[in-house]
C-alpha positions as CSV (number, residue, x, y, z in Angstrom):
1,M,38.9,137.8,124.9
2,S,40.1,134.2,124.1
3,F,38.7,131.2,122.6
4,I,39.0,127.5,123.8
5,I,39.2,125.1,120.9
6,T,39.3,121.2,121.4
7,C,41.4,119.1,119.1
8,H,40.4,115.5,118.5
9,T,42.6,113.0,116.6
10,L,42.9,109.4,115.9
11,H,46.7,109.6,116.1
12,D,48.4,109.0,119.3
13,I,49.6,112.4,120.6
14,T,50.4,111.3,124.2
15,P,52.8,113.8,125.7
16,S,55.7,111.7,127.2
17,G,58.3,114.5,127.7
18,V,60.8,112.4,125.6
19,I,62.2,115.1,123.4
20,G,65.8,114.1,122.9
21,R,67.0,112.1,119.9
22,H,69.7,110.2,121.9
23,R,68.6,106.6,122.6
24,P,68.5,105.4,126.2
25,G,71.3,103.3,127.7
26,L,71.5,99.5,127.5
27,G,69.6,98.8,130.5
28,E,66.5,100.7,129.2
29,D,63.7,99.4,127.1
30,Q,64.4,100.6,123.5
31,A,60.9,99.9,122.1
32,E,59.2,101.8,125.0
33,W,61.5,104.9,124.5
34,M,60.8,104.8,120.8
35,R,56.9,104.8,121.3
36,K,57.2,107.7,123.8
37,R,59.5,109.6,121.5
38,N,57.0,109.0,118.5
39,T,54.0,110.1,120.5
40,Q,55.6,113.2,121.7
41,S,56.7,114.0,118.2
42,N,53.1,113.6,117.0
43,F,51.9,116.0,119.7
44,D,54.6,118.5,118.8
45,T,53.7,118.2,115.2
46,I,50.1,119.1,115.7
47,L,51.1,122.1,118.0
48,Q,53.3,123.3,115.2
49,A,50.6,123.2,112.7
50,I,48.3,125.2,115.2
51,S,51.3,127.6,115.7
52,L,51.5,128.5,112.0
53,R,48.9,131.2,112.5
54,S,48.3,131.5,116.3
55,Q,50.1,131.3,119.6
56,P,48.2,128.5,121.4
57,E,48.1,128.1,125.2
58,I,47.7,124.4,126.2
59,I,44.9,124.1,128.7
60,N,45.2,120.4,129.3
61,D,47.4,117.6,128.1
62,P,45.8,115.1,125.6
63,I,43.9,112.4,126.9
64,R,42.8,109.0,125.4
65,S,39.3,108.0,125.2
66,M,37.5,105.2,123.3
67,I,35.0,106.2,120.5
68,K,32.7,104.7,117.9
69,F,32.5,105.9,114.3
70,D,28.8,106.4,114.5
71,D,28.7,110.3,113.8
72,D,30.2,112.6,111.3
73,R,33.1,113.9,113.5
74,F,35.6,111.6,111.7
75,G,35.6,110.5,108.1
76,F,32.5,108.9,106.8
77,L,34.4,106.1,105.0
78,F,35.7,104.7,108.3
79,E,33.9,101.5,108.9
80,Q,32.2,101.0,112.4
81,L,32.6,97.4,113.4
82,E,29.7,96.2,115.6
83,D,30.3,97.2,119.3
84,E,34.1,98.0,118.6
85,E,35.6,101.1,119.9
86,Y,38.6,103.0,118.7
87,P,41.1,105.2,120.4
88,C,40.9,109.0,120.1
89,W,43.0,111.6,121.8
90,S,41.9,115.1,122.5
91,F,43.1,118.3,124.3
92,D,42.0,121.9,124.6
93,F,44.0,124.9,123.8
94,S,43.3,128.7,123.8
95,I,44.0,131.4,121.4
96,M,43.3,135.0,121.4
97,H,41.3,135.4,118.0
98,T,39.6,132.7,115.9
99,S,39.7,135.0,112.9
100,V,43.3,133.9,112.3
101,F,41.9,130.6,111.1
102,D,38.9,131.9,109.2
103,N,39.1,131.4,105.5
104,G,35.9,133.0,104.6
105,I,34.1,129.7,104.5
106,S,34.6,128.2,107.9
107,E,35.7,129.6,111.2
108,L,38.5,127.2,111.5
109,G,39.1,126.7,107.7
110,L,42.8,127.7,107.6
111,L,43.5,125.5,110.5
112,Y,42.1,122.4,108.6
113,I,44.2,123.5,105.5
114,D,47.4,123.8,107.6
115,C,46.8,120.3,109.1
116,D,46.0,118.4,105.9
117,H,48.6,115.8,104.8
118,V,50.9,116.6,107.6
119,P,53.1,113.4,108.1
120,M,52.5,111.6,111.5
121,I,54.2,108.6,113.1
122,K,52.2,105.4,113.7
123,C,52.8,104.2,117.2
124,D,50.9,100.8,117.2
125,T,48.6,102.3,119.8
126,E,46.1,103.7,117.1
127,W,43.6,102.1,114.9
128,E,45.6,99.8,112.6
129,K,43.9,101.2,109.3
130,L,44.9,104.8,110.1
131,P,47.0,106.4,107.5
132,A,50.4,107.8,108.5
133,L,49.3,111.6,107.9
134,L,46.7,113.9,109.1
135,D,43.6,114.1,106.8
136,T,41.0,116.7,107.0
137,S,38.8,115.5,104.0
138,D,35.2,114.5,104.7
139,E,36.0,110.9,103.6
140,L,39.0,110.2,105.7
141,R,39.0,112.9,108.4
142,N,41.4,111.8,111.3
143,I,41.5,115.2,113.1
144,Y,39.0,117.8,113.8
145,F,38.6,120.9,115.9
146,K,35.7,122.4,117.7
147,V,35.3,125.8,119.3
148,K,34.4,125.1,122.8
149,N,33.6,128.4,124.1
150,E,34.7,132.1,124.5
151,T,36.2,133.5,127.5
152,I,36.9,137.1,128.7
């Protein structure tokens, strides 16, 4: 039996495949390479935090969508400007047992603890007021997880 969990974050975690630290040649766009490297690093960082207690299998690559801060999924201190939408990235992964994240209070409590205050790289594709770290507090939550379903 495995569980599918969806990760949602306000940080740009677009997988680009740029994993090397060597800058491109003179004919290539340095800024574009750096953005791709940074978004890949952010995705890798979240995967490493998830992997502290589990061995996730990525079901789909992160996709970008536009959202409004009109519910309680993200921090309640985020100000929703009228008719403004903000970028959000999400992806699904599966794990064998959700109990690895259970802290006795919440089914995913340890996952939130592991992700809290992890440094992230700002990529100029996110909301400009986003801090350069993951925050799981009720006030400034910029990452959250949801158990999607259970599979056999």
